[in-house]
VEXZABA-376050 format. One line per field, with one value per atom (N, C-alpha, C): residue number from 1; residue in one letter; atom name; x, y, z. Coordinates in pm, 1 decimal, padded with zeros to 6 digits. Layout:
residues N
pos (NUM,...);
code (a,...);
site (CA,...);
x (X,...);
y (Y,...);
z (Z,...);
This chain:
residues 131
pos (1,1,1,2,2,2,3,3,3,4,4,4,5,5,5,6,6,6,7,7,7,8,8,8,9,9,9,10,10,10,11,11,11,12,12,12,13,13,13,14,14,14,15,15,15,16,16,16,17,17,17,18,18,18,19,19,19,20,20,20,21,21,21,22,22,22,23,23,23,24,24,24,25,25,25,26,26,26,27,27,27,28,28,28,29,29,29,30,30,30,31,31,31,32,32,32,33,33,33,34,34,34,35,35,35,36,36,36,37,37,37,38,38,38,39,39,39,40,40,40,41,41,41,42,42,42,43,43,43,44,44,44,45,45,45,46,46,46,47,47,47,48,48,48,49,49,49,50,50,50,51,51,51,52,52,52,53,53,53,54,54,54,55,55,55,56,56,56,57,57,57,58,58,58,59,59,59,60,60,60,61,61,61,62,62,62,63,63,63,64,64,64,65,65,65,66,66,66,67,67,67,68,68,68,69,69,69,70,70,70,71,71,71,72,72,72,73,73,73,74,74,74,75,75,75,76,76,76,77,77,77,78,78,78,79,79,79,80,80,80,81,81,81,82,82,82,83,83,83,84,84,84,85,85,85,86,86,86,87,87,87,88,88,88,89,89,89,90,90,90,91,91,91,92,92,92,93,93,93,94,94,94,95,95,95,96,96,96,97,97,97,98,98,98,99,99,99,100,100,100,101,101,101,102,102,102,103,103,103,104,104,104,105,105,105,106,106,106,107,107,107,108,108,108,109,109,109,110,110,110,111,111,111,112,112,112,113,113,113,114,114,114,115,115,115,116,116,116,117,117,117,118,118,118,119,119,119,120,120,120,121,121,121,122,122,122,123,123,123,124,124,124,125,125,125,126,126,126,127,127,127,128,128,128,129,129,129,130,130,130,131,131,131);
code (m,m,m,k,k,k,d,d,d,f,f,f,i,i,i,c,c,c,e,e,e,d,d,d,f,f,f,q,q,q,q,q,q,s,s,s,v,v,v,s,s,s,e,e,e,l,l,l,l,l,l,i,i,i,r,r,r,h,h,h,k,k,k,s,s,s,i,i,i,l,l,l,d,d,d,i,i,i,i,i,i,t,t,t,k,k,k,l,l,l,e,e,e,e,e,e,s,s,s,q,q,q,a,a,a,r,r,r,v,v,v,n,n,n,r,r,r,a,a,a,v,v,v,v,v,v,k,k,k,a,a,a,v,v,v,t,t,t,s,s,s,c,c,c,g,g,g,c,c,c,i,i,i,e,e,e,v,v,v,n,n,n,a,a,a,t,t,t,k,k,k,q,q,q,q,q,q,i,i,i,p,p,p,p,p,p,d,d,d,a,a,a,d,d,d,i,i,i,k,k,k,d,d,d,l,l,l,k,k,k,d,d,d,c,c,c,m,m,m,s,s,s,p,p,p,h,h,h,i,i,i,q,q,q,g,g,g,e,e,e,l,l,l,c,c,c,e,e,e,s,s,s,c,c,c,k,k,k,d,d,d,i,i,i,i,i,i,e,e,e,k,k,k,e,e,e,i,i,i,g,g,g,n,n,n,n,n,n,i,i,i,f,f,f,y,y,y,t,t,t,t,t,t,s,s,s,l,l,l,c,c,c,n,n,n,i,i,i,l,l,l,d,d,d,i,i,i,k,k,k,l,l,l,h,h,h,d,d,d,v,v,v,l,l,l,a,a,a,k,k,k,e,e,e,y,y,y,e,e,e,k,k,k,i,i,i,k,k,k,t,t,t,l,l,l,g,g,g,i,i,i,y,y,y,n,n,n,m,m,m,f,f,f);
site (N,CA,C,N,CA,C,N,CA,C,N,CA,C,N,CA,C,N,CA,C,N,CA,C,N,CA,C,N,CA,C,N,CA,C,N,CA,C,N,CA,C,N,CA,C,N,CA,C,N,CA,C,N,CA,C,N,CA,C,N,CA,C,N,CA,C,N,CA,C,N,CA,C,N,CA,C,N,CA,C,N,CA,C,N,CA,C,N,CA,C,N,CA,C,N,CA,C,N,CA,C,N,CA,C,N,CA,C,N,CA,C,N,CA,C,N,CA,C,N,CA,C,N,CA,C,N,CA,C,N,CA,C,N,CA,C,N,CA,C,N,CA,C,N,CA,C,N,CA,C,N,CA,C,N,CA,C,N,CA,C,N,CA,C,N,CA,C,N,CA,C,N,CA,C,N,CA,C,N,CA,C,N,CA,C,N,CA,C,N,CA,C,N,CA,C,N,CA,C,N,CA,C,N,CA,C,N,CA,C,N,CA,C,N,CA,C,N,CA,C,N,CA,C,N,CA,C,N,CA,C,N,CA,C,N,CA,C,N,CA,C,N,CA,C,N,CA,C,N,CA,C,N,CA,C,N,CA,C,N,CA,C,N,CA,C,N,CA,C,N,CA,C,N,CA,C,N,CA,C,N,CA,C,N,CA,C,N,CA,C,N,CA,C,N,CA,C,N,CA,C,N,CA,C,N,CA,C,N,CA,C,N,CA,C,N,CA,C,N,CA,C,N,CA,C,N,CA,C,N,CA,C,N,CA,C,N,CA,C,N,CA,C,N,CA,C,N,CA,C,N,CA,C,N,CA,C,N,CA,C,N,CA,C,N,CA,C,N,CA,C,N,CA,C,N,CA,C,N,CA,C,N,CA,C,N,CA,C,N,CA,C,N,CA,C,N,CA,C,N,CA,C,N,CA,C,N,CA,C,N,CA,C,N,CA,C,N,CA,C,N,CA,C,N,CA,C,N,CA,C,N,CA,C,N,CA,C,N,CA,C,N,CA,C,N,CA,C,N,CA,C,N,CA,C,N,CA,C);
x (00563.9,00451.4,00382.6,00495.3,00428.8,00334.6,00389.1,00230.5,00070.4,00124.3,-00045.0,-00043.4,-00015.0,00011.3,-00100.9,-00157.6,-00254.4,-00358.1,-00346.8,-00508.6,-00507.9,-00435.4,-00452.4,-00556.0,-00477.9,-00543.5,-00668.8,-00707.2,-00762.3,-00940.7,-00853.6,-00983.7,-01014.1,-00917.7,-00947.6,-01034.1,-01030.4,-01077.5,-01248.5,-01236.2,-01411.1,-01492.5,-01387.6,-01443.5,-01490.2,-01427.0,-01435.4,-01529.3,-01565.6,-01644.6,-01776.6,-01820.8,-01974.9,-02035.2,-02006.6,-02079.7,-02147.7,-01990.5,-01983.6,-01952.4,-02082.8,-02142.2,-02160.5,-02193.4,-02204.5,-02117.5,-02127.3,-01991.4,-02034.8,-02071.3,-02106.1,-01965.2,-02076.5,-01957.3,-01821.7,-01822.4,-01651.3,-01594.7,-01648.9,-01604.9,-01566.8,-01701.7,-01658.9,-01588.1,-01515.4,-01455.0,-01321.5,-01324.9,-01173.4,-01137.3,-01221.7,-01186.2,-01133.0,-01217.8,-01149.6,-01041.8,-01013.1,-00867.3,-00762.0,-00792.9,-00675.6,-00624.2,-00766.1,-00784.5,-00712.2,-00700.5,-00637.9,-00448.8,-00424.6,-00315.7,-00244.3,-00325.8,-00277.0,-00230.8,-00348.1,-00343.7,-00245.9,-00225.2,-00051.2,00053.1,00056.4,00179.7,00181.4,00077.4,00041.2,00091.6,00018.5,00064.6,00265.8,00280.6,00420.5,00509.4,00465.0,00535.9,00488.1,00365.2,00312.3,00348.4,00351.2,00248.3,00422.9,00455.8,00585.6,00720.3,00680.6,00809.9,00956.4,00942.9,01055.6,01066.6,00967.4,01011.7,00998.4,01023.4,00982.7,00931.2,00898.7,00821.2,00939.9,00998.8,01055.0,01027.6,00948.2,00910.8,00941.9,01003.1,01052.0,01023.7,01045.6,00996.4,01137.4,01096.5,01183.4,01321.5,01436.7,01551.2,01570.7,01533.3,01609.9,01675.8,01756.9,01873.2,01832.9,01889.7,01817.2,01854.1,01999.8,02014.2,02022.6,01919.8,01880.5,01826.4,01893.4,01845.7,01729.6,01568.7,01521.6,01539.7,01668.2,01720.4,01764.4,01798.8,01894.6,01759.6,01623.2,01532.1,01510.2,01504.9,01498.9,01619.2,01716.0,01798.6,01788.1,01749.1,01712.7,01582.8,01501.3,01365.3,01378.0,01334.7,01366.7,01200.0,01198.3,01101.4,01014.3,01067.9,01063.3,01039.9,01122.0,01094.4,01243.0,01277.8,01366.3,01373.6,01425.6,01438.2,01402.8,01334.3,01313.2,01207.9,01136.0,00998.9,01013.8,01003.9,01027.8,00898.8,01010.1,00916.2,00764.2,00729.5,00569.9,00464.0,00546.6,00495.5,00484.2,00596.4,00618.9,00512.8,00501.9,00406.0,00258.3,00188.4,00085.8,00072.7,00145.8,00113.4,00083.4,00192.1,00171.8,00058.5,-00047.9,-00165.6,-00262.6,-00278.1,-00317.4,-00339.1,-00220.2,-00174.5,-00229.4,-00233.9,-00305.8,-00415.5,-00517.2,-00680.2,-00720.8,-00598.1,-00646.5,-00634.5,-00514.7,-00534.3,-00660.7,-00711.2,-00804.0,-00922.0,-00925.1,-01069.9,-01055.3,-00921.8,-00907.4,-00926.7,-00890.2,-00925.1,-01061.0,-01147.7,-01294.0,-01372.5,-01292.6,-01346.7,-01336.5,-01182.2,-01139.7,-01236.2,-01266.2,-01389.4,-01557.0,-01548.6,-01691.3,-01692.2,-01616.5,-01605.7,-01582.8,-01524.4,-01467.5,-01325.5,-01231.0,-01118.8,-01015.5,-00939.4,-00830.1,-00714.0,-00675.9,-00566.6,-00471.0,-00397.2,-00262.4,-00258.9,-00370.3,-00357.0,-00370.1,-00408.3,-00428.3,-00226.8,-00213.4,-00060.7,00055.3,00014.1,00073.6,00047.8,-00040.5,-00050.4,00070.7,00052.8,00062.7,00246.0,00252.4,00438.7,00505.2,00434.1,00410.7,00445.1,00318.6,00353.4,00483.2,00477.5,00608.4,00746.6,00801.8,00859.0,00856.0,00800.6,00762.1,00789.4,00730.0,00740.0,00879.9,00893.8,01054.2,00973.5,01038.8,01090.5,00996.8,00950.0,00799.5,00687.9,00671.3,00528.3,00481.6,00580.5,00531.0,00502.9,00454.5,00436.4,00263.5);
y (-02217.2,-02274.4,-02070.5,-01975.6,-01816.5,-01786.9,-01819.8,-01817.6,-01849.5,-01890.6,-01973.4,-01870.9,-01829.6,-01727.7,-01642.6,-01534.3,-01424.8,-01539.1,-01646.9,-01725.5,-01787.5,-01837.1,-01864.4,-01782.2,-01670.6,-01589.5,-01541.8,-01493.2,-01433.1,-01533.3,-01665.7,-01805.5,-01769.1,-01737.9,-01769.7,-01654.1,-01513.6,-01421.8,-01422.5,-01491.0,-01535.4,-01601.7,-01683.3,-01807.4,-01709.4,-01594.3,-01553.2,-01440.4,-01378.6,-01227.8,-01324.9,-01249.5,-01325.4,-01208.1,-01110.2,-01002.7,-00917.6,-00880.9,-00764.9,-00810.2,-00845.0,-00867.9,-00768.0,-00660.0,-00560.7,-00452.7,-00423.1,-00359.5,-00230.1,-00169.8,-00021.3,-00079.7,-00151.5,-00247.4,-00259.3,-00303.2,-00331.1,-00181.9,-00160.6,00039.8,00051.9,00088.8,00193.2,00098.4,-00002.4,-00115.7,-00093.3,-00034.6,-00099.0,00080.9,00199.3,00338.7,00306.1,00243.5,00222.1,00214.4,00086.7,00074.9,00109.2,00187.9,00270.4,00391.9,00432.0,00518.8,00452.6,00378.0,00291.6,00293.2,00241.1,00234.6,00390.7,00493.3,00658.6,00691.9,00672.4,00628.5,00566.6,00471.2,00373.3,00447.8,00503.3,00607.8,00707.2,00736.4,00925.3,00887.2,00807.7,00743.3,00706.4,00648.6,00638.6,00754.0,00871.2,00949.8,01078.6,01066.6,01115.8,01089.6,00936.8,00857.7,00777.7,00721.2,00651.8,00750.7,00800.5,00889.5,00787.7,00712.5,00633.4,00679.0,00742.0,00820.9,00968.6,01078.1,01181.0,01229.6,01275.3,01349.7,01519.4,01541.4,01670.0,01712.2,01767.5,01792.2,01914.7,01943.1,02092.3,02054.6,02157.5,02176.7,02051.7,01994.0,01918.3,01974.3,01948.5,02008.4,01946.6,02026.5,01950.7,02082.2,01985.0,02042.7,02088.8,02216.2,02245.5,02171.0,02144.4,02055.5,01880.4,01812.0,01697.6,01595.7,01522.0,01432.3,01388.6,01344.6,01246.3,01061.4,01043.9,00931.4,00936.8,01077.9,01117.5,01155.1,01184.4,01228.8,01141.6,00985.9,00910.8,00911.3,00975.7,01030.8,01140.8,01241.7,01373.5,01414.1,01339.4,01347.3,01248.8,01355.9,01294.6,01216.2,01099.8,01069.1,01082.4,01230.5,01367.2,01247.1,01143.6,01032.3,01077.4,01030.8,01010.6,00917.0,00809.9,00716.1,00602.6,00517.7,00382.1,00343.7,00265.8,00197.0,00127.9,00128.8,00040.1,-00105.5,-00220.3,-00386.3,-00284.2,-00262.9,-00220.5,-00151.4,-00061.7,00015.3,00005.6,-00108.8,-00220.1,-00292.3,-00403.1,-00458.6,-00399.2,-00277.7,-00256.1,-00209.1,-00161.1,-00080.5,-00204.3,-00316.1,-00453.0,-00501.2,-00541.4,-00523.8,-00471.5,-00325.9,-00223.5,-00275.6,-00293.5,-00330.3,-00470.1,-00539.2,-00638.8,-00641.9,-00563.0,-00551.7,-00476.1,-00346.5,-00293.5,-00427.4,-00492.8,-00554.4,-00721.4,-00721.4,-00832.1,-00706.0,-00619.8,-00535.0,-00493.3,-00485.4,-00473.5,-00621.9,-00704.7,-00841.8,-00845.5,-00805.4,-00876.8,-00771.3,-00688.5,-00570.1,-00688.4,-00700.3,-00804.5,-00875.4,-00942.2,-01062.4,-01078.5,-00983.2,-00908.2,-00861.9,-00810.3,-00775.2,-00824.9,-00946.6,-01069.7,-01047.2,-00998.1,-00921.3,-01043.4,-01107.5,-01188.4,-01061.2,-01076.8,-01021.3,-00989.7,-01160.7,-01213.1,-01097.0,-01091.2,-01024.3,-00943.8,-00833.2,-00667.1,-00665.9,-00734.0,-00736.0,-00757.6,-00863.0,-00863.2,-00790.0,-00683.5,-00632.5,-00503.4,-00436.4,-00334.0,-00371.1,-00501.6,-00523.8,-00452.5,-00572.5,-00515.2,-00394.0,-00278.8,-00157.4,-00113.7,-00118.2,-00071.5,-00079.6,-00267.1,-00281.7,-00250.3,-00184.7,-00138.9,00002.6,00064.2,00214.6,00259.3,00157.2,00249.7,00337.9,00444.8,00558.9,00670.5,00626.9,00749.7,00644.8,00568.2,00472.9,00622.9,00740.7,00778.2,00948.2,00927.3,01067.6,01054.8);
z (-00650.0,-00529.4,-00542.5,-00558.8,-00531.7,-00629.6,-00701.8,-00819.2,-00737.8,-00672.7,-00595.0,-00470.1,-00488.4,-00314.3,-00332.4,-00493.3,-00479.8,-00471.0,-00526.5,-00586.2,-00494.0,-00362.0,-00237.6,-00103.5,-00156.1,-00059.9,-00097.4,-00240.8,-00289.8,-00236.0,-00299.8,-00183.1,-00106.3,00040.9,00127.8,00196.1,00167.9,00105.5,00169.7,-00005.1,-00036.6,00028.9,00124.1,00196.5,00314.8,00319.9,00505.8,00524.5,00356.9,00368.5,00444.6,00531.3,00530.4,00530.6,00676.1,00702.3,00560.6,00530.0,00445.6,00291.2,00240.0,00125.8,00019.9,00076.4,-00075.6,-00054.3,-00172.1,-00257.8,-00181.7,-00121.5,-00052.8,00040.9,00138.3,00261.3,00281.2,00145.1,00089.8,00094.8,-00008.5,-00044.4,00102.1,00142.3,00325.7,00432.1,00393.1,00460.0,00415.2,00289.2,00232.3,00299.8,00275.6,00276.5,00430.4,00549.0,00614.8,00693.4,00611.7,00654.9,00613.9,00480.3,00435.3,00556.1,00622.4,00744.5,00840.8,00875.4,00957.0,00951.2,00821.0,00821.7,00867.0,00758.0,00741.2,00922.2,00991.1,01144.2,01155.9,01163.6,01280.3,01189.5,01089.7,01041.3,01106.5,01142.8,01190.9,01345.1,01418.8,01606.7,01599.9,01445.6,01498.3,01518.7,01449.2,01442.0,01585.5,01590.8,01729.7,01866.7,01893.0,01986.4,02027.0,01934.1,01973.7,01921.5,01841.4,01822.4,01740.2,01660.7,01591.6,01523.7,01436.3,01333.4,01326.0,01210.4,01229.7,01098.0,01018.9,00950.9,00939.0,00837.5,00835.5,00661.1,00662.7,00501.0,00467.5,00376.8,00262.2,00173.7,00046.8,-00076.5,-00097.7,-00198.4,-00251.2,-00342.6,-00373.1,-00359.1,-00476.4,-00634.5,-00739.6,-00811.7,-00856.4,-00923.5,-01042.3,-01080.8,-01272.5,-01361.5,-01330.9,-01409.0,-01433.8,-01352.8,-01300.2,-01402.6,-01459.8,-01542.1,-01466.0,-01562.9,-01514.2,-01425.5,-01479.0,-01398.3,-01278.6,-01199.1,-01054.0,-00997.8,-01025.4,-00947.0,-00839.2,-00837.9,-00773.1,-00663.8,-00677.7,-00600.6,-00506.3,-00585.4,-00512.1,-00459.2,-00469.7,-00385.9,-00208.4,-00146.8,-00011.2,00045.0,00102.9,00183.9,00300.7,00325.7,00528.8,00589.0,00576.3,00696.1,00804.7,00929.0,00925.0,01058.2,01078.7,01175.6,01114.4,01191.7,01162.6,01265.6,01208.3,01257.0,01438.1,01551.0,01569.3,01611.3,01672.5,01638.2,01653.3,01732.0,01771.9,01689.8,01617.5,01549.5,01330.5,01391.0,01271.3,01196.0,01314.4,01357.3,01321.8,01361.6,01427.4,01264.3,01212.7,01031.4,00921.4,00981.5,00881.1,00930.7,01009.0,01033.2,00970.1,00956.2,00874.6,00748.9,00673.7,00559.2,00491.0,00598.7,00628.5,00602.7,00689.5,00634.1,00512.6,00489.5,00368.9,00217.0,00279.8,00157.0,00130.5,00230.4,00271.9,00212.6,00232.3,00135.9,00030.8,-00051.3,-00192.8,-00241.3,-00205.0,-00205.9,-00223.0,-00118.4,-00134.8,-00208.8,-00269.8,-00407.5,-00487.9,-00550.3,-00620.2,-00660.0,-00583.2,-00537.4,-00585.2,-00530.9,-00571.2,-00735.3,-00815.1,-00935.6,-01020.2,-01012.3,-01036.8,-01144.5,-01018.1,-01067.8,-01021.0,-01066.1,-00985.9,-00924.9,-00817.7,-00745.5,-00829.8,-00880.7,-00938.3,-01063.2,-01175.4,-01287.0,-01241.7,-01167.4,-01126.1,-01080.5,-01033.2,-00981.1,-01068.7,-01177.8,-01270.6,-01406.6,-01416.1,-01490.0,-01435.2,-01344.0,-01230.2,-01313.5,-01243.9,-01259.0,-01392.9,-01507.4,-01625.8,-01711.3,-01624.6,-01661.3,-01604.6,-01452.7,-01434.7,-01457.3,-01550.2,-01586.6,-01686.2,-01782.8,-01961.5,-01888.8,-01848.2,-01832.9,-01773.2,-01688.2,-01611.4,-01493.8,-01554.5,-01443.3,-01474.5,-01571.4,-01690.6,-01625.3,-01586.1,-01499.3,-01388.9,-01326.4,-01213.9,-01249.1,-01406.0,-01485.3,-01508.6);
């Protein structure tokens, strides 16, 4: 059943997208939706305060092995998203996925294939995928 969620979602997006059919419209809407995701995260910090950003230089021990890097790196976030901020960010990420899927549709790319290839790449390359 879960194999069909990408296909079903992509088909639904295809049926719903009427107004922004041009690739130019889709690209600009995708960019706008990413900005809205970023803005929602920033508002969680600056307006709500449920999370804080404490960014400093990453401290990597000189003898650290590449496998240990994950444990050495800080996300620079303290706290947890409140339910309100989490709901807003999830909504904005959903919109971003909608426009990403719209781009896939107009370019005749299957979202499932994109995800499967990316998953296979990270499984194969493991931690070396980040370089």
